[in-house]
C-alpha positions as CSV (number, residue, x, y, z in Angstrom):
1,X,-12.4,-27.0,24.3
2,X,-11.7,-24.9,27.4
3,X,-15.4,-24.3,27.9
4,X,-16.1,-28.0,27.7
5,X,-13.4,-28.7,30.3
6,X,-14.8,-26.0,32.6
7,X,-18.3,-27.4,32.4
8,X,-17.0,-30.9,32.9
9,X,-15.0,-29.9,36.1
10,X,-18.0,-28.0,37.5
11,X,-20.4,-31.0,36.8
12,X,-18.0,-33.5,38.3
13,X,-17.3,-31.2,41.3
14,X,-21.0,-30.8,42.0
15,X,-21.6,-34.6,41.6
16,X,-18.8,-35.4,44.0
17,X,-20.1,-32.9,46.6
18,X,-23.6,-34.2,46.4
19,X,-22.6,-37.9,46.3
20,X,-20.4,-37.3,49.4
21,X,-23.5,-36.5,51.3
22,X,-25.3,-39.7,50.1
23,X,-22.2,-41.9,50.5
24,X,-21.2,-40.4,53.8
25,X,-23.6,-42.7,55.6
26,X,-22.0,-45.8,54.2
27,X,-19.2,-47.4,56.2
28,X,-17.0,-48.3,53.2
29,X,-16.8,-45.0,51.3
30,X,-16.2,-42.0,53.5
31,X,-17.9,-38.8,52.3
32,X,-15.2,-36.3,53.5
33,X,-12.6,-37.1,50.8
34,X,-15.2,-37.0,48.1
35,X,-16.5,-33.7,49.3
36,X,-12.9,-32.2,49.5
37,X,-12.2,-33.5,46.0
38,X,-15.4,-31.9,44.7
39,X,-14.6,-28.6,46.4
40,X,-11.1,-28.7,44.9
41,X,-12.6,-29.1,41.4
42,X,-15.1,-26.4,41.9
43,X,-12.6,-23.9,43.4
44,X,-10.8,-23.8,40.0
45,X,-13.8,-22.4,38.2
46,X,-16.2,-20.9,40.7
47,X,-15.0,-17.7,42.4
48,X,-17.3,-18.1,45.4
49,X,-16.0,-21.6,46.2
50,X,-12.4,-20.3,45.8
51,X,-13.0,-17.5,48.3
52,X,-14.4,-20.0,50.8
53,X,-11.5,-22.3,50.3
54,X,-9.1,-19.4,50.9
55,X,-11.0,-18.4,54.0
56,X,-10.9,-21.9,55.4
57,X,-7.2,-22.1,54.8
58,X,-6.6,-18.9,56.7
59,X,-8.7,-20.1,59.6
60,X,-6.9,-23.4,59.8
61,X,-3.5,-21.7,59.6
62,X,-4.5,-19.3,62.5
63,X,-5.8,-22.2,64.5
64,X,-2.6,-24.1,64.0
65,X,-0.4,-21.1,65.0
66,X,-2.6,-20.5,68.1
67,X,-2.4,-24.2,69.0
68,X,1.4,-24.2,68.8
69,X,1.6,-21.0,70.8
70,X,-0.6,-22.4,73.6
71,X,1.4,-25.7,73.6
72,X,4.7,-23.8,73.8
73,X,3.4,-21.5,76.6
74,X,2.1,-24.5,78.6
75,X,5.5,-26.2,78.2
76,X,7.3,-23.1,79.5
77,X,4.9,-22.7,82.4
78,X,5.3,-26.4,83.3
79,X,9.1,-26.3,83.0
80,X,9.3,-23.3,85.5
81,X,7.5,-25.2,88.2
82,X,10.1,-28.0,88.7
């Protein structure tokens, strides 16, 4: 039963990722949410996808921290001028 669930998750994940490319051009159904859902399903069973998701999370976290730091520094520099 576990093998069937794994195969089903992988199949649906691949289908969602591929269909997001096709449906991404249509105005009613955006492709990004379908792609993210497909990647989330694949990450559970495919180690390579999981590593890429973890890598993307680290990059987004670093970007957010850097953005907050730059904003804070800009606010401090602007407050000292007045």
